[in-house]
N, C-alpha and C positions, 0 to 999 in steps of 0.2 A: 247865478249859481250853477255850478256843474256837479252832478251827482253820478257816481259810478257804483254799480252793484258789485261788491266784492264777495258776498256770500248769499246764496239763496238755495232753495230746494233744487232748482233747475239751472242748467247752463245753456247758453245760446248755441245753436247748431253750428258745428265745425269750428268752435272756438277753443276746445280742449282745455277748459278750466276744470276745477273740481267743485262739486256741489255737495251740500248737506242740508238737512232740515233745520235751517237756522237763518240768521239775518246779519248782514253788515253792509253799510253804505259808506263810501268815502265821498265827502262833500267839500267843495271849495266855494267859499263866499268871501270876496274881498281878500284880506290878508289871512283869514282863518282857514285851517285845514282840519276838518272834523271827521271823526269816525262815529257814526251812529250805529251802536251795537257792534259786537266783535265776533259774532258767530259762536259755534260750539267748540271748535278745535283750533288747530293752527292753520287751516286752509286759507284764511284771509291773507296770511303772509305769502303763501305760494301764489295765490291769484293776483295779489298786488304786484309781486315781482314780475309776473308775466305781463301785467298791464303797465309796467314801468312807472308804478306809483311808489314813491319813497315814503314809507310809513314813519320814518324817522323825523319827518317834517310836520307831523300832525301836532296841532296846538290844543285840541280839545277832544275828549271822548264823552259821548252821551249814551247812557243806558236807557232804553225805552222802558224796561222793567227788569226785575231781578231773576227771571228764569234762566236756566243754564244754556239754553240755545241762543241766548242773546248776550251772555256775559262770559262764556267759557273760554273764549280766545284771549282774554286779557292777560293771563299769566304767560301764555306762549309769546304774546306780544312783548311783555316786559322782559322776558328772557333774551330777546333779540335786540331790543331797542331801549335806549335811555329815555324814560318817560318822566324824568324829574321836572321837566318844564311844562308838562301836560296837566291840564285841569280836567278831572272827571266829574261830570254832572249827572245827578240822579235824584230820584224821589227818596225821602228818608227811609222808606220800607224796602228799598231795593236789595239790601243785604240780609234781610231777615230770613230765617230758615223756612223753606216751603216744601211741602210733601204732598204727593198724590198717590193713593193706593200703596202706601208704605215706601214709595220710592222718593228719593230726594230730587226735586226738580229746581232747587234754588241754585244760586251762584256758589262756586267753591271759594269765594272771596269773603274776607271780613273787612270791616272798616279799618282795623289796625293794619292789615296787610296792604290795603290800597294806599293808606296815608304814608306808608314807607316808600311807596313806588312813585306816587304823583300827588297832586293836590286834589282832595276830595271836597266837592261842594254839593250840599243837599238843597233842594228847593221844592216846596209844595205849590209855589206860586209861579206864574210865568216870569221868565227872565230872558233878557237879550243875550245871545251867545255869539253873535256876529253882526255884521252891519245890517243884514236883512233877515236873520233867522232868530226865532224865539222858541225856547223850550217851554212847553205849556204847563209843566208841573202836574198837579192833581186835577184830573178832568171831572167836572160835575156831571150828574145825570140831567140831560136837557131834552132828550127825545123820548117820549113815553113808550115807544115800541122797543126801545133798547133797555132791557132790564138786566142789571148786572147779575151774573151767575158765578157762584164760587168755583174756583179752580183748585181743588185740593184744600190743604190746610196750611195756615201760617202760624209759626210759633211766636207767642207773645209771653214773655217770662218763661215759665215752665210748662205752660199749657198750649194746646193746639186749637185754633179756631178756624172756621170757614174763611178761606182767603178770597176776597172779592177783588184782589189784584188792584188795590188803590194806587199802587206804584206805577201802573201802566200809564205812560205819557206819550208824547209825540212832539215833532218839530213842525213849525209853520214858517215857510219862506214868504215874505211879503215883498213882491216886486211891483213895478210900475203898473203892470196890467192885472194884478190880482194876487191871490194866495195859492201856494202849492203846499200840500200837506204830506208829511213823511212819517209813516207809522212803523211800529214793530209788529205787534200782534193785534192791537185794537181790542184788548180785553175790556177797555172802557166803553167800547161801542164806536164803530167807525163814524157814525153820524153824530154822536155826542162829541167826538174829537173835532170834527169839521165845524160843528155849530159853535163849539167853544173857541176855536181858532178865529172864527168870524167875529165873535164878540171881543176877544182879546185885541184883535187888530182893528176893530171897528171898520171892517171891510167885508162886504157881502159877496164879492166876486171870487169864486173858487175856480182856479184854472184846472187843477188836477190833483190826483192823490196817488202815491205809491206806498205799498207795504202790505202787510198781512191785515185782512179784514176780520179774521176769526169767524168765518162763515163756511158751513159745511153742508147745509141742507136747504132744499127748496121749501120754504115755509112762509108764514105770514111776516116774520121779521125780515126775510130777504125781500119779499114783495115791497114792504115799507121802505127798506133801504134803497132799492132801485128807484122807487118813486121819489125819495129824497134826492137822489142823484139827478133825476130828471127835473125836479122842481128847482134845483139850484144850478141847472145848466152846466153840470160838470162833465166836460167832454173828454178829458184825458184821465183814464183810469188804468192803473198798473197794479192789479191785484196779484199777490204772490204769497209765498211762504204758507200761511195757514188759511188758504182758500181752496176749496175742493174744485175739481174739474167741472162737476155739474153746476156748481154755483157760478164759476166763470162763464160757462156756456149760457146759463140763464141771463146773466147780466149782459152778455154780448148780444142777446136777442133784442135788447133795448138800446144799449150804448156800446159801440164797438170798443173792445178793450185792447190794450197793448200787451204783447208778450214780454215777460220779464225773465231774466236769467243772469248768471254771472257774466260780466263783461258789458252789460247794457249801460250806456251813458245817456243822461238826460241833461239838457241845458235849458234853463228857464230865464 
């Protein structure tokens, strides 16, 4: 598997890409060319062009969840490329209206719009999307120190309810030497995601993790998360997007972390 960061909050030094507080990864695995999330705007196209990546050859798009910083680039992409051959994979809640402090934070897409552009597939259960990569679907609560917290409200029918972001999912690559986890924001809990990936693959060896961990403060949850990383001997950590600097620094005190920015390429 080869993974290239197309969109992140940061860019690598002297690379002259464009960053935004969002996520998009371009993944090659076997014959599949996958976009995991598409950022907030059209910058994934600009960055892909600079990286000589042909987005017209993607075969699948996966949404980690339905927030606009992970789905907003889709219409820009569809305006420039024919996506009729592309399958878009997401949790069934991904296109529901989501609001926080009266601001809309959900995707600007509807199921009807997407189905006119490409093939839409929903799944709450793990599904194989390439030779070695699995979409995890809905992630259960497995680690007692990771309690789901509502992020704004989600519209169900005509009413708004606390949104526990059940649509938040992730990818797991299963290679010969172990698992590599790819996340968007980890609203489900980064350790819940890793633990579920281990169970789905029946494989206890986790090589590394890239993505947002949704951690901002040094607290008991972070301490438990770091201990989980240590207990599972996870040596390759690429925290980005929704991880604060002080959290990265604290993790780095125990496990050296890798810098992430647009242009980074990882081969597993």
